[in-house]
C-alpha positions as CSV (number, residue, x, y, z in Angstrom):
1,M,62.1,83.7,85.4
2,F,59.2,81.6,84.1
3,L,57.6,78.8,86.1
4,D,58.3,76.2,83.4
5,D,57.3,73.2,85.5
6,F,53.9,74.5,86.5
7,G,50.7,75.0,84.5
8,V,47.6,77.1,85.1
9,I,44.0,76.4,84.1
10,I,41.4,79.1,83.9
11,P,37.8,78.0,83.3
12,A,35.9,80.9,81.6
13,Y,32.3,81.5,80.7
14,N,31.4,84.9,79.2
15,E,34.5,86.6,80.7
16,K,35.7,88.7,77.7
17,E,35.8,91.8,79.9
18,H,38.3,90.4,82.3
19,I,40.2,87.5,80.5
20,A,42.8,89.5,78.7
21,N,44.0,91.3,81.8
22,V,44.2,88.1,83.8
23,I,46.2,86.4,81.0
24,L,48.6,89.2,80.6
25,S,49.3,89.1,84.4
26,L,50.0,85.4,84.2
27,K,52.2,85.7,81.1
28,K,54.7,87.5,83.3
29,I,55.0,84.2,85.4
30,F,54.2,81.3,83.1
31,P,55.2,80.4,79.5
32,P,52.2,81.0,77.2
33,G,52.1,77.2,76.4
34,N,51.5,76.5,80.1
35,I,48.5,78.8,80.4
36,V,45.3,77.0,79.4
37,I,42.0,78.8,79.0
38,V,39.0,76.5,78.9
39,D,36.1,78.5,77.3
40,D,32.9,76.8,78.5
41,G,30.6,77.7,75.7
42,S,30.8,81.5,76.0
43,G,28.8,83.6,73.6
44,D,30.7,86.9,74.1
45,G,34.0,86.2,72.3
46,T,35.9,85.1,75.4
47,A,37.7,82.4,73.4
48,E,38.7,84.7,70.6
49,T,40.0,87.3,73.0
50,A,42.1,84.7,74.9
51,R,43.5,83.2,71.6
52,L,44.9,86.6,70.6
53,T,47.1,86.6,73.7
54,G,48.9,83.4,72.4
55,V,48.0,81.0,75.2
56,V,46.3,77.6,74.8
57,V,42.6,77.8,74.4
58,I,40.3,74.8,74.7
59,E,36.7,75.4,73.6
60,H,33.5,73.6,74.7
61,P,30.8,74.0,72.0
62,E,28.2,74.5,74.7
63,N,28.2,75.5,78.4
64,R,28.8,72.3,80.5
65,G,29.8,73.8,83.9
66,K,32.9,74.9,85.8
67,G,33.8,71.3,86.8
68,A,33.7,70.1,83.2
69,A,36.0,73.0,82.2
70,L,38.4,72.1,85.0
71,R,38.4,68.5,83.9
72,S,39.3,69.5,80.3
73,G,42.2,71.5,81.7
74,F,43.3,68.6,83.9
75,E,43.2,66.2,80.9
76,Y,45.4,68.6,79.0
77,F,48.2,68.4,81.6
78,N,47.6,64.8,82.5
79,H,50.4,63.3,80.5
80,K,52.9,66.1,80.8
81,T,55.5,64.6,83.1
82,D,57.5,67.9,83.1
83,I,54.7,69.7,84.9
84,R,54.9,69.3,88.7
85,G,51.8,71.2,89.7
86,V,48.7,72.9,88.2
87,F,47.2,76.1,89.4
88,T,43.5,76.9,89.0
89,L,42.3,80.5,88.9
90,D,39.0,82.1,88.2
91,A,38.7,84.2,85.1
92,D,37.0,87.3,86.6
93,G,40.0,88.8,88.3
94,Q,39.2,87.7,91.9
95,H,42.5,85.9,92.2
96,D,45.7,88.0,92.3
97,P,48.5,86.3,90.3
98,S,51.1,88.1,92.4
99,E,50.2,85.7,95.2
100,I,51.4,82.7,93.2
101,S,54.8,83.0,94.8
102,G,53.3,82.2,98.2
103,F,51.9,79.0,96.8
104,I,55.2,78.0,95.2
105,E,57.2,78.7,98.4
106,R,54.8,76.5,100.5
107,F,54.7,73.8,97.8
108,N,58.5,73.5,97.7
109,E,58.9,73.6,101.5
110,A,56.1,71.2,102.5
111,G,55.5,69.0,99.5
112,T,51.8,69.4,100.0
113,D,49.5,67.7,97.4
114,I,46.9,70.5,97.3
115,L,47.2,74.1,98.4
116,I,44.1,76.1,98.7
117,G,44.0,79.9,98.7
118,N,42.4,80.7,102.1
119,R,40.3,83.9,102.2
120,M,38.8,83.2,105.6
121,D,41.4,85.2,107.6
122,S,40.5,88.3,105.6
123,T,36.7,88.4,105.2
124,E,36.0,92.2,105.6
125,N,35.2,92.4,101.9
126,M,33.3,89.1,101.7
127,P,29.5,89.3,101.5
128,L,28.0,87.8,104.7
129,V,26.1,85.1,102.8
130,R,29.4,84.0,101.2
131,K,31.2,84.0,104.5
132,L,28.5,81.8,106.2
133,T,28.3,79.5,103.2
134,N,32.0,79.0,103.0
135,R,32.3,78.2,106.7
136,F,29.4,75.6,106.5
137,T,30.7,73.9,103.4
138,S,34.3,73.9,104.6
139,M,33.1,72.2,107.8
140,V,31.2,69.5,105.8
141,I,34.0,68.9,103.3
142,S,36.6,68.7,106.1
143,R,34.7,65.9,107.7
144,R,34.3,64.0,104.5
145,A,37.9,64.5,103.4
146,G,39.3,63.6,106.9
147,C,41.3,66.7,107.3
148,R,40.8,70.4,108.1
149,I,40.0,72.6,105.1
150,E,39.6,76.3,105.9
151,D,38.1,77.5,102.6
152,S,36.7,74.7,100.6
153,Q,35.0,77.0,98.1
154,S,38.1,78.9,97.0
155,G,39.0,78.2,93.3
156,Y,42.5,79.5,93.7
157,R,44.5,76.3,94.1
158,L,47.8,74.5,93.3
159,I,47.4,70.8,92.8
160,K,50.1,68.2,92.2
161,N,49.8,66.9,88.6
162,S,50.5,63.4,89.8
163,L,47.6,63.5,92.2
164,L,45.2,64.7,89.5
165,A,46.2,61.8,87.3
166,R,44.8,59.3,89.9
167,I,41.6,61.0,90.9
168,D,38.5,59.9,88.9
169,L,36.2,62.9,88.7
170,V,32.5,62.5,87.8
171,T,30.8,65.8,88.4
172,E,30.7,68.8,86.0
173,H,29.6,71.9,87.9
174,F,30.7,73.9,91.0
175,E,30.6,70.8,93.2
176,T,33.7,69.4,91.3
177,E,36.0,71.5,93.5
178,S,34.5,69.8,96.5
179,E,34.7,66.4,94.9
180,I,38.5,66.9,94.3
181,L,39.0,67.6,98.0
182,I,36.9,64.7,99.3
183,K,38.5,62.2,97.0
184,A,42.0,63.5,97.5
185,G,41.7,63.6,101.3
186,R,40.3,60.0,101.3
187,D,43.2,59.0,99.0
188,G,45.6,60.1,101.7
189,A,46.7,63.4,100.0
190,T,47.9,66.2,102.1
191,I,45.8,69.4,101.8
192,G,47.1,72.7,103.1
193,S,46.3,76.4,102.6
194,V,48.0,79.7,101.7
195,P,46.5,83.1,102.8
196,I,45.2,85.1,99.9
197,S,43.4,88.4,99.5
198,T,39.6,88.6,99.4
199,I,38.8,90.5,96.2
200,Y,35.3,91.4,95.0
201,A,34.5,94.0,92.4
202,T,31.6,94.3,89.9
203,E,31.6,90.6,88.8
204,E,28.4,88.6,89.2
205,S,28.5,85.1,90.7
206,K,27.5,82.4,88.3
207,I,26.4,80.2,91.2
208,N,22.7,79.4,91.4
209,P,22.1,79.2,95.2
210,L,19.3,76.6,95.0
211,R,20.5,74.4,92.2
212,D,24.1,74.3,93.2
213,T,23.3,73.7,96.9
214,I,21.3,70.7,95.8
215,R,24.2,69.5,93.8
216,F,26.6,70.0,96.7
217,L,24.3,68.0,99.0
218,K,24.0,65.2,96.5
219,L,27.8,65.0,96.2
220,V,28.2,64.8,100.0
221,T,25.6,62.1,100.2
222,K,27.2,60.1,97.4
223,S,30.6,60.4,99.2
224,F,29.4,58.1,101.9
225,F,29.3,55.3,99.3
226,W,32.6,55.8,97.6
């Protein structure tokens, strides 16, 4: 049975190697028209590969950032009243689509506005620097959002479509995922978590430690004036 009332957004930048397998896994769960790939200015044929699978493809002419890609996906679903929630997944295969059922079960039971895939109970495969960074940023975001968030940097999420429609996002890079949590928490949204696997293979992180840390700190500073 397809999840007709849920959508999924996958921001992708130079992910031709992984994107087809990720999409094929998702097509077992979602109708093709509910799967949106946002190609963020890739130069390796990611968009063409995704389009061959029959899903929706949105293309950015140039690389704008993960946040900008997510925002394009959110805008696509913004006025679709038949969509109750929107999943976000990474394009590199780090997020296991088989774990979507856990999100749906919790979403239906608790009515939570945002569910985040929590990797912090299973960190054996997580690089130490990632583990420390995730714990620090989660602590900071929890304080700014006004609720406990265990894994603020996880991109595996389920968000109520009605919530997305009322959050005004302004960032365009990796800090967008933190911006969502801060603004949602301060808007009174309920934020919960679902345990997920910690999967790392040969993929390379696109995060620039210095640049994206500065962007994160700027976001946190600005949040005091919202």
